[in-house]
N, C-alpha and C positions, 0 to 999 in steps of 0.2 A: 539485446532483446530483454524485455521485462515482462514477467507474468504477474498479474495482480489478481489474487483470489480474494474477492471482496465479499465474502460471506462469513457468517459466524463460525467460529471454531475450525478454520481452514488451515491453521498453522502446521498441523501434522502432514498435510498433503504437500506443503511447500518444501518440506525437507527432502522429499523425493524429486521434486522439480529441479532443485539446484544441481542435481547431477547432470542435467541436460541443458539448462538455460543459465546464463550468467546471473540473473537477478530474479528472485521470486519474493513477493511480499504477500503476507496472509494475515488474517485476523486470529489472534489467540483467544479471543473472548467473543461475547455478543456485540453486535453493532447494529444500530438503528438503520433502517433502510435509507432514510434521507441522509444520514451521516455518511453512509457508505458511498452514496452517489457523489456527495460533495467532496469527500476525500479523494475519490478517483479523479474527478474532474480537475480538482486543484493540483493534484499530484502530476497528472499529465501536462497540465498547463505550465507548471513550474519547470518540468523537464524540457518541454518545448521552448521555454524561454531561456534555456541554457544552464539551469541548475543541474548538478549531478543527481542521480537517482537517490543516493543516500541523503544528500542535503534536503532534497524535496520531501522525502519520506519523513525525515526527522522534524522538519518544520510542520508538516501536516499533522504528525503525531502529537507534537507539543500543543498545537492549536486545539486539537480534539480533546486533549487531556484538560485544557483550561476551561472548556465549555461543559 
């Protein structure tokens, strides 16, 4: 199970979630609405295509940092 908190400054909330779910991804800073949608869509697509959650997250994060 994966929980994605795709809103600005949601990292503090994810720390509590990992006590009950195996994976929680959150945003430590601000994120543009369009970027948040694109991140989530591509993350889920990568996982559905067989990538691990960590690999999919790291790839999406790197791409976002380059733009």
